[in-house]
C-alpha positions in Angstrom: 0.0 88.0 105.4 -1.7 90.8 107.4 -4.3 91.4 104.8 -5.0 87.6 104.2 -5.4 87.1 108.0 -7.8 89.9 108.4 -9.9 88.7 105.4 -10.0 85.2 106.9 -8.0 83.5 104.2 -6.5 80.6 106.4 -4.9 78.9 103.4 -3.0 81.9 102.3 -1.9 82.7 105.9 -0.6 79.1 106.1 1.3 79.6 102.9 2.9 82.8 104.2 3.8 81.2 107.5 5.3 78.2 105.7 7.4 80.7 103.7 8.8 82.1 107.0 6.7 85.2 107.5 6.9 86.3 111.2 3.8 85.1 112.9 4.1 88.2 115.2 4.3 90.6 112.3 3.1 94.1 113.2 1.8 96.3 110.4 4.0 99.3 110.2 1.3 101.7 109.2 -1.5 100.4 111.4 0.8 99.5 114.3 -1.4 96.5 114.9 -0.2 92.9 115.4 -1.6 90.3 113.0 -3.2 88.4 115.8 -5.0 91.4 117.3 -6.2 92.7 113.9 -7.4 89.2 113.0 -9.4 88.9 116.2 -10.9 92.4 115.8 -11.9 91.4 112.2 -13.8 88.5 113.7 -11.6 85.9 112.0 -11.7 83.1 114.6 -10.2 80.3 112.5 -7.2 82.4 111.5 -6.8 83.5 115.1 -6.5 79.9 116.2 -4.2 79.2 113.4 -1.8 82.1 114.3 -1.8 80.8 117.9 -1.2 77.3 116.7 1.8 78.5 114.7 3.3 80.3 117.7 1.9 83.8 117.8 2.8 85.5 121.1 -0.5 85.5 123.1 0.5 88.5 125.2 1.8 90.8 122.4 0.1 94.2 122.5 -0.8 96.2 119.5 0.8 99.7 119.7 -2.0 101.7 118.0 -4.9 100.6 120.2 -2.9 99.2 123.2 -4.9 95.9 123.0 -3.6 92.6 123.8 -5.2 89.5 122.0 -7.2 88.8 125.2 -8.6 92.3 125.3 -9.5 92.2 121.6 -11.1 88.8 122.0 -13.3 90.0 124.9 -14.1 93.2 123.0 -15.6 91.3 120.0 -17.0 88.4 122.1 -14.8 85.7 120.6 -15.2 83.2 123.4 -13.2 80.3 122.0 -10.2 82.6 121.6 -10.7 84.1 125.0 -10.8 80.7 126.6 -7.7 79.6 124.7 -5.8 82.7 125.7 -6.8 82.2 129.3 -5.4 78.7 129.2 -2.1 80.3 128.0 -2.2 82.6 131.0 -3.6 85.6 129.2 -6.6 86.8 131.0 
């Protein structure tokens, strides 16, 4: 799912999530959560999909110590920044 999310393949991400893949999966090699990696890759639609499906909006990636809110601000993804703020993640 990680690769599909970073590439922006929302349909494949939905498939994986429907099959029970953990929405908060953290890549063991990159030590990055799927949500943070997706945001950093500029995949806005998939970022919203992951949040819709229950991704933890405050879960920090270990490698870069970024939360989803930090990542969204870093890349200028305003719709995700706004959504995360509404979830209490400033």
